C-alpha positions as CSV (number, residue, x, y, z in Angstrom):
1,M,7.3,6.8,-115.7
2,P,5.0,8.2,-113.0
3,L,3.3,4.7,-112.4
4,L,6.2,3.3,-110.4
5,K,4.9,0.0,-109.3
6,I,1.9,-2.4,-109.1
7,K,2.5,-5.2,-106.6
8,A,0.4,-7.9,-105.2
9,L,0.7,-7.9,-101.4
10,N,-1.4,-11.2,-101.2
11,T,-4.0,-12.9,-103.3
12,N,-6.6,-10.4,-102.3
13,T,-4.6,-7.2,-102.1
14,T,-2.8,-5.0,-104.7
15,L,-0.6,-2.0,-104.1
16,Y,-0.3,0.9,-106.7
17,V,2.5,3.4,-106.4
18,W,2.7,6.7,-108.2
19,K,5.9,8.9,-108.4
20,I,4.7,12.5,-108.9
21,T,6.9,14.0,-111.6
22,E,4.1,15.9,-113.5
23,S,3.1,19.6,-113.1
24,F,-0.3,20.4,-111.5
25,D,-1.7,21.1,-115.0
26,E,-0.6,17.9,-116.4
27,L,-2.2,15.9,-113.6
28,F,-5.4,18.0,-113.6
29,R,-6.0,17.5,-117.4
30,S,-5.6,13.7,-117.1
31,V,-8.5,13.0,-114.6
32,A,-12.2,13.6,-114.4
33,L,-13.4,14.9,-111.1
34,K,-16.9,15.0,-109.6
35,D,-18.0,18.3,-108.2
36,V,-17.3,17.5,-104.5
37,S,-13.7,16.4,-105.4
38,L,-13.2,19.6,-107.5
39,A,-14.4,21.7,-104.6
40,R,-12.0,19.8,-102.3
41,L,-9.1,20.3,-104.6
42,E,-9.7,24.0,-105.0
43,G,-9.8,24.3,-101.2
44,M,-6.2,22.9,-100.9
45,K,-3.7,25.7,-100.3
46,A,-0.5,23.8,-101.0
47,E,0.2,22.6,-104.6
48,S,1.9,19.4,-103.2
49,H,-1.4,18.4,-101.6
50,Q,-3.3,19.2,-104.8
51,K,-0.8,17.0,-106.8
52,G,-1.1,14.2,-104.3
53,F,-4.9,14.3,-104.5
54,L,-4.8,14.2,-108.4
55,S,-2.1,11.4,-108.4
56,V,-4.4,9.3,-106.3
57,R,-7.1,9.7,-109.0
58,R,-4.6,8.6,-111.6
59,L,-3.9,5.5,-109.5
60,L,-7.5,4.8,-109.4
61,M,-7.6,4.8,-113.1
62,E,-4.7,2.3,-113.3
63,A,-6.7,0.1,-111.0
64,G,-9.8,0.4,-113.2
65,Y,-11.8,3.0,-111.3
66,I,-12.6,6.6,-111.7
67,D,-13.1,9.4,-109.1
68,F,-16.8,8.8,-109.2
69,D,-16.3,5.3,-107.9
70,L,-14.7,6.7,-104.7
71,H,-16.6,8.2,-101.7
72,Y,-15.8,9.0,-98.1
73,D,-17.9,8.2,-95.1
74,A,-18.6,10.6,-92.2
75,F,-15.3,9.6,-90.5
76,G,-13.2,10.4,-93.6
77,K,-12.6,6.8,-94.6
78,P,-12.6,6.1,-98.3
79,H,-14.8,3.5,-99.9
80,L,-15.2,2.0,-103.4
81,A,-18.5,1.7,-105.2
82,D,-18.1,-2.0,-105.8
83,G,-17.5,-2.8,-102.1
84,K,-13.8,-3.5,-102.2
85,H,-11.7,-1.9,-99.5
86,I,-9.2,0.9,-100.4
87,S,-6.6,2.8,-98.4
88,I,-4.9,5.9,-99.6
89,S,-1.7,7.7,-98.6
90,H,0.5,10.3,-100.2
91,S,3.7,12.1,-99.0
92,H,5.7,14.6,-100.9
93,D,6.7,13.0,-104.2
94,F,4.8,9.7,-103.9
95,S,1.2,8.5,-103.7
96,V,-0.1,5.0,-103.0
97,I,-3.4,3.2,-103.0
98,V,-4.0,-0.3,-101.7
99,I,-7.1,-2.2,-103.0
100,S,-8.3,-5.4,-101.3
101,Q,-11.0,-7.9,-100.6
102,E,-9.9,-7.4,-96.9
103,N,-10.2,-4.5,-94.6
104,I,-6.8,-2.8,-94.8
105,G,-5.0,0.4,-93.8
106,A,-2.0,1.7,-95.6
107,D,0.5,4.5,-94.8
108,L,3.4,6.1,-96.7
109,E,6.0,8.1,-94.7
110,L,9.1,10.0,-95.8
111,L,12.2,9.2,-93.7
112,K,12.9,12.3,-91.6
113,E,14.9,12.9,-88.5
114,K,11.9,14.4,-86.6
115,T,10.2,11.0,-86.6
116,L,13.1,9.6,-84.6
117,K,13.2,12.5,-82.2
118,L,9.5,11.9,-81.5
119,A,9.8,8.2,-81.1
120,P,9.4,8.1,-77.3
121,R,6.0,9.7,-77.7
122,F,4.5,6.8,-79.9
123,M,6.6,3.6,-79.5
124,D,8.6,1.4,-77.2
125,V,12.1,2.8,-77.8
126,T,13.7,-0.4,-76.4
127,H,12.9,-1.8,-79.9
128,L,15.6,0.6,-81.2
129,K,18.3,-0.6,-78.8
130,G,21.6,-1.5,-80.4
131,L,20.6,-0.1,-83.9
132,S,22.6,2.4,-86.0
133,E,21.2,5.8,-86.4
134,T,20.1,5.0,-90.0
135,D,18.4,1.7,-88.8
136,S,16.8,3.5,-85.9
137,L,15.3,6.2,-88.1
138,Q,14.0,3.5,-90.5
139,K,12.5,1.4,-87.8
140,A,10.9,4.4,-86.0
141,T,9.4,5.4,-89.2
142,V,8.1,1.9,-89.9
143,V,6.5,1.9,-86.4
144,W,4.9,5.2,-87.0
145,G,3.5,3.8,-90.3
146,I,2.2,0.8,-88.4
147,K,0.3,2.9,-85.9
148,E,-1.2,5.0,-88.7
149,S,-2.2,1.9,-90.7
150,V,-3.9,0.3,-87.8
151,F,-5.6,3.5,-86.9
152,K,-7.0,3.8,-90.4
153,I,-8.6,0.3,-90.1
154,K,-10.2,1.1,-86.7
155,N,-10.7,4.8,-87.0
156,E,-12.1,5.2,-83.4
157,V,-11.8,8.3,-81.2
158,G,-9.6,7.9,-78.3
159,I,-7.1,5.5,-79.6
160,S,-3.5,6.3,-78.5
161,F,-0.6,5.3,-80.6
162,K,1.6,4.6,-77.6
163,D,-0.9,3.5,-75.1
164,H,-3.1,1.2,-77.2
165,I,-1.2,-0.1,-80.4
166,F,1.7,-2.4,-79.6
167,E,4.0,-3.8,-82.3
168,S,6.0,-7.0,-81.7
169,D,9.7,-6.4,-82.0
170,F,11.0,-7.1,-85.5
171,N,14.0,-6.8,-87.8
172,L,13.9,-4.5,-90.7
173,N,14.8,-7.3,-93.0
174,D,11.7,-9.2,-92.0
175,K,9.4,-6.7,-93.7
176,Q,6.6,-7.9,-91.5
177,C,5.4,-8.0,-87.9
178,K,2.4,-8.6,-85.6
179,V,0.5,-5.9,-83.9
180,T,-2.0,-5.8,-81.0
181,L,-4.6,-3.2,-80.3
182,R,-5.7,-3.0,-76.7
183,F,-8.6,-0.6,-76.5
184,N,-12.0,-0.4,-74.7
185,N,-11.3,-3.7,-72.8
186,K,-10.8,-5.6,-75.9
187,E,-7.7,-7.0,-77.8
188,E,-7.6,-7.1,-81.6
189,Y,-4.7,-8.4,-83.8
190,F,-3.2,-7.3,-87.0
191,D,-0.6,-8.5,-89.5
192,V,1.6,-5.8,-90.9
193,L,3.7,-5.8,-94.2
194,F,6.3,-3.0,-94.8
195,D,8.8,-2.1,-97.5
196,F,11.1,0.7,-98.6
197,I,10.5,2.9,-101.7
198,E,13.4,5.2,-102.2
199,D,13.5,7.4,-99.1
200,Y,10.0,6.4,-98.1
201,V,8.5,3.7,-95.9
202,F,5.3,1.9,-97.0
203,V,3.2,0.0,-94.5
204,C,0.0,-2.0,-94.8
205,A,-1.9,-3.5,-91.9
206,F,-4.5,-6.4,-92.2
207,N,-7.0,-7.6,-89.6
208,S,-5.6,-10.9,-88.1
209,V,-7.7,-13.6,-86.6
210,S,-7.8,-13.4,-82.7
211,L,-7.8,-16.5,-80.5
212,S,-11.4,-15.6,-79.5
213,D,-12.5,-15.8,-83.1
214,V,-11.3,-19.4,-83.6
């Protein structure tokens, strides 16, 4: 079944996962698109991107929304008409949306060797010390997803994954960690949950209360 999972991440937040098994035509016939979405779809060159776009609209329907309830701001961040927060990600054969009362950022990443090779460019590689190659690949992919998820919440020009977003060290079995963003002479804190879906990593970041807010 294409709708693979609906999972509560906390009392305010729900994850919806779609496994893309349909053809483009099957997905296209199953959704109603507003004109701007149709134009965006037609502008996509890769069918995989088109199917990802359409499967996200199917997930919206599973969550009780339609394409007309979704809009994007000038920075490309998605918003829902009822004021709830939404984060969207799709990669190859899977799409996810997360809907919450809280500001969230979600990311979905396929496990691939390239991520591990690029790890020194975006993370503290001492966090991979002593791990097997398989665990190193998984952890590096989780960290990349962490940085993407935090960036989706902040969405500010100039944020560097390696120089500004710092994950606490964690074990893969924990499926959670803490993150600090140090940017523009300010520190912000995030709680992160992660999980594995077949050969993919799912990550979701939430704003955390900083000491200055208490």
